[in-house]
Structure formats: C-alpha cells, structure tokens
VOBA-1610 file (N, C-alpha, C; in pm, whole numbers, padded with zeros to 5 digits, always signed):
BEGIN
Met+00069-00143-00018Met+00014-00010-00017Met+00065+00114-00012Thr+00209+00141+00092Thr+00268+00237+00118Thr+00308+00246-00054Gly+00375+00180-00152Gly+00446+00211-00291Gly+00328+00291-00333Ala+00231+00198-00340Ala+00122+00271-00441Ala+00045+00427-00379Ser+00052+00438-00262Ser+00011+00599-00236Ser+00171+00707-00300Asn+00276+00611-00263Asn+00392+00710-00278Asn+00386+00734-00448Asn+00370+00653-00531Asn+00355+00658-00676Asn+00214+00765-00714Leu+00122+00715-00639Leu+00004+00841-00665Leu+00064+01019-00621Ile+00143+00987-00509Ile+00205+01105-00449Ile+00284+01180-00546Glu+00384+01096-00612Glu+00482+01142-00691Glu+00461+01195-00837Ser+00291+01090-00875Ser+00268+01141-01019Ser+00180+01272-00995Thr+00092+01278-00871Thr+00042+01390-00872Thr+00132+01516-00855Ala+00186+01515-00798Ala+00352+01625-00802Ala+00383+01637-00965Arg+00425+01567-01021Arg+00434+01532-01125Arg+00366+01646-01242Ala+00241+01592-01181Ala+00120+01631-01256Ala+00081+01805-01251Leu+00102+01857-01101Leu+00076+02008-01060Leu+00203+02070-01104Leu+00341+02016-01127Leu+00436+02093-01147Leu+00414+02152-01307Arg+00362+02023-01395Arg+00402+02002-01544Arg+00303+02104-01589Glu+00160+02076-01523Glu+00035+02213-01525Glu+00106+02348-01503Arg+00193+02389-01434Arg+00239+02511-01392Arg+00331+02517-01489Ile+00417+02457-01552Ile+00528+02486-01615Ile+00452+02500-01799Glu+00364+02466-01792Glu+00312+02456-01931Glu+00216+02554-01933Ala+00188+02663-01841Ala+00097+02763-01817Ala+00222+02887-01823Thr+00363+02866-01866Thr+00416+02999-01861Thr+00499+02967-02031Pro+00507+03108-02003Pro+00583+03129-02163Pro+00730+03081-02143Trp+00793+03045-02047Trp+00933+03009-02013Trp+00955+02896-02145Phe+00927+02787-02165Phe+00965+02726-02253Phe+00886+02730-02384Arg+00840+02845-02433Arg+00823+02837-02572Arg+00897+02917-02666Ile+01000+03000-02614Ile+01066+03090-02691Ile+01177+02996-02706Arg+01182+03025-02912Arg+01271+02998-02954Arg+01325+02769-02952Met+01199+02764-02926Met+01217+02637-02902Met+01101+02531-02980Ser+01117+02436-03061Ser+01029+02350-03145Ser+00944+02304-03012Gln+00832+02250-03038Gln+00735+02158-02969Gln+00779+02084-02891Lys+00872+01982-02993Lys+00964+01884-02947Lys+01050+01912-02843Gln+01145+02004-02837Gln+01225+02120-02740Gln+01149+02113-02627Arg+01053+02161-02652Arg+00964+02204-02556Arg+00928+02093-02443Gln+00870+02002-02501Gln+00829+01883-02444Gln+00968+01866-02359Val+01052+01831-02428Val+01203+01760-02306Val+01233+01805-02254Ala+01234+01968-02267Ala+01266+02070-02194Ala+01152+02054-02015Ile+01050+02045-02084Ile+00934+02014-01933Ile+00978+01923-01879Glu+00958+01826-01925Glu+01002+01680-01876Glu+01166+01669-01840Gln+01227+01750-01855Gln+01393+01762-01775Gln+01351+01837-01634Glu+01254+01936-01644Glu+01250+02048-01522Glu+01141+01918-01440Val+01042+01889-01460Val+00938+01787-01401Val+01031+01723-01333Asp+01136+01605-01409Asp+01196+01513-01317Asp+01300+01573-01284Ala+01338+01714-01218Ala+01410+01737-01110Ala+01381+01830-01039Tyr+01247+01846-01032Tyr+01160+01920-00946Tyr+01044+01904-00864Trp+00996+01748-00951Trp+00877+01713-00875Trp+00859+01722-00745His+01009+01660-00658His+00973+01643-00556His+00938+01792-00457Leu+00947+01889-00502Leu+00920+02036-00472Leu+00790+02091-00427Phe+00679+01966-00531Phe+00503+01965-00497Phe+00463+01823-00439Val+00560+01764-00384Val+00522+01659-00274Val+00389+01705-00177Ala+00428+01827-00120Ala+00321+01859-00043Ala+00203+01933-00068Asp+00192+01976-00213Asp+00068+02016-00284Asp+00019+01907-00310Ala+00079+01799-00382Ala+00027+01648-00401Ala-00021+01596-00301Thr+00040+01567-00198Thr-00047+01550-00083Thr-00147+01624-00033Glu-00181+01719-00015Glu-00247+01826+00003Glu-00388+01801-00051Arg-00362+01816-00196Arg-00475+01774-00297Arg-00535+01664-00307Leu-00442+01535-00263Leu-00477+01355-00243Leu-00586+01420-00127Leu-00561+01458+00014Leu-00662+01440+00124Leu-00766+01547+00103Arg-00713+01676+00043Arg-00841+01759+00084Arg-00843+01843-00111Pro-00921+01770-00153Pro-00944+01753-00307Pro-01027+01914-00342Gly-01088+01928-00269Gly-01165+02090-00315Gly-01052+02209-00257Lys-00974+02217-00165Lys-00923+02297-00150Lys-00779+02324-00232Ala-00743+02462-00304Ala-00604+02470-00363Ala-00496+02506-00261Ser-00365+02491-00328Ser-00267+02497-00256Ser-00201+02610-00292Ala-00090+02647-00192Ala-00020+02803-00207Ala+00043+02806-00358His+00090+02656-00413His+00149+02694-00549His+00056+02671-00673Ala-00065+02666-00672Ala-00187+02624-00768Ala-00209+02788-00742Lys-00230+02846-00637Lys-00272+02961-00666Lys-00209+03101-00734His-00088+03058-00752His+00024+03152-00817His-00002+03161-00964
//
C-alpha cells in the first residue's frame, strides 16, 4: 500500500508541476514543440519533489487549492 500511495503522490506532484510549467511562456521561446516537451520533462524530473506537499494536500483535500496552485 505504501508503494502505491508514494506512486500516486509522485504522479500528482509531477502533474501539478507540469501544469504550472506549461502555463508559463518560459519554454516557448525559440523552441520547437519537441524541444519544449523535452525541456519540460527535464524540469519535471528535476523538481517534482518540490510539489510533494501540494500533491499530498490535493489528494487529502481535493476541494482546496494549494499555495503553489494559487500563483
């Protein structure tokens, strides 16, 4: 059960970060769509752990937005 919940937290954290990155123009300048997707995945791989608390909160309280989600 712990492994499954860890996977759910990680996948939720990755999704939250990916959503946030895709909403910004940072990875659109002078990049093809393929380059942009690769750059976004590299960022998600590197920084998803920073969204673990937000992911846990979202999973425990689906109706409430986190501090990162408000930005």
